[in-house]
N, C-alpha and C positions, 0 to 999 in steps of 0.2 A: 907123093909130093915130097921133095927134099927140102929140109929145113935149112934156112940161111943162117949160117953162124953169125954170132955176135949181133942178132936182131934185137931191137929194144923190146923189153917185156912190160905189160901194163902193171901199174902199181897194185899191190895187194890190199884188198878191202877187208875190214873186220867181219867175221861171220858171227851170227847170233847164236850159233851153236857153241861158240867158244865161251866158256864161263867167265873168263876174265874180261870179256868185251860186252857183257850183257847190258850194262848201264847205258852205254852210248847207243846201243841198238834200240832200247825203249825210248830214248829221247828222240830219235829220228822218227819212230812210229807216231809218237804224240804230236810232233810238229806237223806231220802229214795229215793227221786227223783234224787238227785245228784249221788248216788251210781248206780242207774239204767242207767243214761245217760253215766256214765263212762264205764259201762259194754257193752253198745251198740256202743261205739266208735270204731275206726279202730283197736285198739289193743285188743278189747274185743271179746267175742265169739258170740255177737249178729249179726243180719243181717245188711249189709251196706246200707246207704241212696243213692238214684239215683244221678248220676253225672250231673252237669249243661250242657245244650246244647251249642255247640260251636257257637261263634259269626259269622253271615253271612256277606259277603263282600257287600259294598254299591252299589246300581244299578247305572250304568253310565247314565248321562243325554242323551236324544235323540239328534240326529244330528240337528243343527240349520237349519231352512228353509231359503233359499236364492232365490230371484227372478231371473229367467233366461229367455233368449230368445233363440229359436232354429234357427240355421243358415240355410238359404235357399238361395243359390247363384243364381243369374240371372242377367238380364239386368236392370240396375238401371238408371233412369233419374236424372240428376244432376240439381235439382231445387235450386234456390237461391232467397231469399227475400231481396229486396233493398229498401231503403227509398226514397220516392218521394212526390211530391205535385201536386195537380190538378190545371190545368190552362184552362181558357176558350179558345175554338178554335178560336174565333174571338172576338175582343173587339173594340168598337167604342165609342169615346167621342163625344157626341152631343154638339156642340158649336154654339153660336150666330154669324152668318155671316153678320147680318144686325144690325145697331145701332138703338136703340129705346126702347120703353117701352113694357114690356111683358103684353099682354092683356088677354091671356087665356093659361091654361095648360089643355091639352086634353087627358091625359092618367092617368091610375091608377098605382101608385108606386108599383113595384114588380111584375107587370103583364108581360105576354108573349105578344110580339107585333110582327107585320109583317113589312117587309121592305116597306117604302113608307107611313106608317101610320103617320098622323099628330100628333105632340107632343105639339108644342107651336105656338102661333100666336103673332107676334110683330106688333106694330102700323105701318100700311102700308101707312099712308097719305103722308109723305115726299117722298116716292118712287113712289107713284102714280103721284104726281106732277112732279117729275123728268121724268117719262115716258111721260107725256103729253107734257113737254117741248121738249123732244127729238122728239116726233111726229111732233110738230110744226116746228122744225128745218128741218125735212125731207121734209115737205111741202114747205118750203121756198127754199130748195135746188132743189127740183123738178121744182119749178117755174123758178128759174134761169137757170136750164138746158133747159127748153123749149124755153126760150128767146134766149139763146146762140145757140141752135140748129137751130132755125129759122133764125138767122142772118147768120150763116155759110151756110145754104142752099141757102139764097138769094145772097150771095157773089159768090157762085160757078160759075154760068153762066156769071156773070159780069166780073170775073177775066179772063175768057176765051176770052171775047170780049175786054179786056183791058179797061173796063169801071171803074174797081176798081183796085187799086194797089195790087200787090201781098202781100205787107206788111199788108194791112188791112185785106186781106183774111186770112193770117196766124194768125193775132190777133184774128179773129173770131173763127178759129178752136181751138186755145189755150183756149179761153174762154169757148168753148163748153166742152172741156175735163176737165177743171177745175170744171165746173158745175157738170159733171158726178162724179168727185171725191167727191165733197161735198155731193152729194146724197148718195154715198156709206158710207161716214163718218156719215151721219145722220142715216142711217140704222143701223150702228154699235152702235151708241148712243142709239137707241131704243132698240136694243138687250141687251145692258148693263143695261139699266134702267129696262127692263123686268126681267132680272136675279136678280137684286137687289130687285125688288119687290117680286120675288118668294122666296127670302131668308127670308122675313118676315113670311112666313109659314114654320116652322121648321118640317121636316119629319125624320123618322127613316132611317138611311142609311143601316142597316142590320136587319134581323130578330133575335130575341133573347129575353132575359129577361132584363127588364129595372130596374134600381135601383131607389133610391129616387131622387126627383127633387132637384136640387142645387140652383134654384131661385124660386121665387114666383111671382104671378101676381103683377104688379106695379113696378117691378124692372127694372132699366135701365141697358141694356146689350149692348155689342158690342161697347162700347165707347172707342176707342183706342186699343182694344184687343178683341180677340174672346172669349167671356165669356163662361165657361163651364156651360151647362144646365143640363145634365144627362149623365149616362154611360149605354151602352147596351152591354151585354155579351151573346155570343152564347154558350150554354152549352149542345148542342146536335149535334155532339159528343163533348167530352172534350179531352184535352191533359193531359197526366201524364208525368211530367219530373222527372226522377230519376237518381241517380248517382251510379257508381260502381268504386271501387278502381282500379287504373291503374295497380298496382302490381298484383291484382287478375286476371285482364284481361291478363296480360303477362304470369301468371302461367298457365292459361287455354290454352293459345297458345302453351306453351312448352309441356303440356300434349298431345295436339293434335299432335304436331310434333313427339313426342316419341311414339305415338300409344297407350298410356294408356287410353285415352278418345277418343270417336268418336263424331263428330259434330252432333247436333240434326238436323234432316232433316224432310221434309214433312210439312204439313200445321201447325202442332202443334209447329214447331220450331219458327214461327214468332208470336205466340200468347202469351199473358201475362194475368195474373189474378190479380185483385186488391184486396188486403186484407184490410178490414176496421178495425176500432178500435174494439177490442174485439175478433178478429179472424174471423169475418164473411167475406164471399167472395161476391164481387159484382157479380150479376147474369150474366152480359154480359162480355165475354172475350174481351180483347183489342188486337190491332195489333201493333207490333213493327215497328216504322217508320224509325228511323235512330239512329246512334251513332255519337256523336260529334268527330271531328278529333283533338281537342285540349284538353290537360290535364290542369285542373285548377292548377296554380302554387302554390296557398296557401293551398289547401286541397289534391292535388294529386288524384282527382276524375275525371272521365270521365262522361259526361252527355249523357243520352239516352232519347228518347221520344217515347211514345206510344199513339195511338188514341183509346179511349174507348167509346163505345156507352153509352148514358146516357138518355134513353127515359123518365124515371121518374124524372129526375133532382135531384137524390139523391147525386150525386157527385158535390159539390160546389167548385168554384174556391178558391184556398188557402188551401183546406183541406189536412191534412197530411195523407198519406196512405203508405202501403208497396206493392211493386210490386213483384209478384212471376213469374219467367220466367224459361224456360228450356233452358240451354245453352249447355249441352253435355249429352252423355250417356256412361256408363261403363258396360262392359260385365264381367260375373263371379264375381260380386261384391255384397255387401250387405250394408244396412244402419243400424247403431247401435245407440241407445241413447247415448248422449254425456257423461253421467255419467258412462257408462260402459268402457270407454276408458281412460287409464291413459297416459298422455302425459308428456314427460320430455326430458332432454338433451340426455339421453341414448336411446331414441326412444319411440315409442308408443306401449303399451301393453294392453292386456285384460286378464281376469281370466276365464279359461275354466274348466268345471266340467265333469269328465269322468263317465263311467257307474257305477263305484264303489263308486261314491260320492267324490272322491279325486279332489283337486284343483291343477291346474298348470297354470303358467304364460306363455302367448303366445305373442310373438312380432307380430305386424300387420303393414300393410302399409295403411296410411290414405291418401285419395285422395281429401280431402276437405270436406266442410259441405253442406248439402242439407236439407232445411226445418227444421233446428234445430237438425239434426242428422249428425254423421260422416259417410262419405263414405269409406268403407273398401275395398281396391282393392286386398289385398293379405294377407295370413297368417291364413285363416280359411277355413274349409271344411264343406260340407253339413252335417247337422244333429248334429253338435257340439253345446254344450250348453254354452252360455256366461253369466256370472253373471252380472246383471244390478242393483240389489238392495240387501241390507243386508250385505254390506261389514263390518259393525261394529260387526257382529256376528261371523266373520271368525276368527279361531285360527290356529296357525301352526300345521300341521299334524293332523288336525281334519276333519273327513268327514262331508259333508253337505247334506241336503235334497233339491234338486232342485224343485222349484215351478214355474209354468208359470207366467211371469210378464205381467201386463197390465198397460199401461200408465195412470197416474192419470187424472181424468176429470178436466177440468178447473173450478175454483171456480166461483160461481155466483157473479155478481157484487153487492157490498153492496148498499143498498138503504138508503139514508140519509133522515130521516123524516124532513118535513118542519115544522118550528116553527110557 
């Protein structure tokens, strides 16, 4: 095809590839994009954009877990722990009954000894001399008795023949009897001297464990007073003296009279257990001996005494212990930890969880404490769940999740390192 000369040419348009015309090119592109977005809007004829998803409701938190115990009613022994102290069953103070110098100590301090065992020897020389003097006096009295008896025998036929006056015969008989009395007195003096000599050998009056020696060899003892030499204590068995509030004893008696509690019977009723420091039990049970009839006016306590076997000597006199004894029994009752019972002027209550996890407050009847727990006599039924732990998590009208509760284990005693 042949080009027509002098034909009109189209006007030249700026190219985006030309660097000096880039700004005007981007302005045109932006204007076209604005027109396109306007056409695609809600009032335009283009397709609409997808609507945003509706906001979901927040997930509620799970019910808080609380520790519970399941009620199981039955016969419960009312155990009580009372403070007490150990006392030796027999105590003997060994004293010097003879005056003199201690020559020997014949025992080992802190050892177990037998009755009659020799402990000390005191200088016996003065007492041996006194015994010899008493024996000499007896010999003299016996000689006088022989002479007086012979004279009385010689006067007897003579007085019958009126060869001797009756007065002389009576004097002879009186002299004989006086000589007999002197013999008896001399024999008593010998016995006294023998006893005093025996006191120079000091023996143990009882069997038991002896403490430290209170005197040493060379000490002068018994001069004007019975000098203490040592102390022997019998610690097999031992006594445990403990006290109970008189008001508590009266309360138990009222419970017995009203039939709420039953008296503990059988062999176990008279047995006690000794609780040592740290909660350990003494292996041998004790036997309750008696209860004092008098209430201490200053403390309002009644003293009780028990006898406890102590074959190993673990219980020492003066040791502080706690005595656990069974005083009564309750039927259809249960023991609850003390933190589960709320006590106040309006009464005693517990918090019970039902099958749906809801909480209700239940009034209960508390019959006393036993081994650190409250004895519940009334207000609960078998199978109910009582809250023991997790009270701080409970909110009004909020369900809970019951979890079986286990009592915490006692913490191990701290060991202090030696420097």
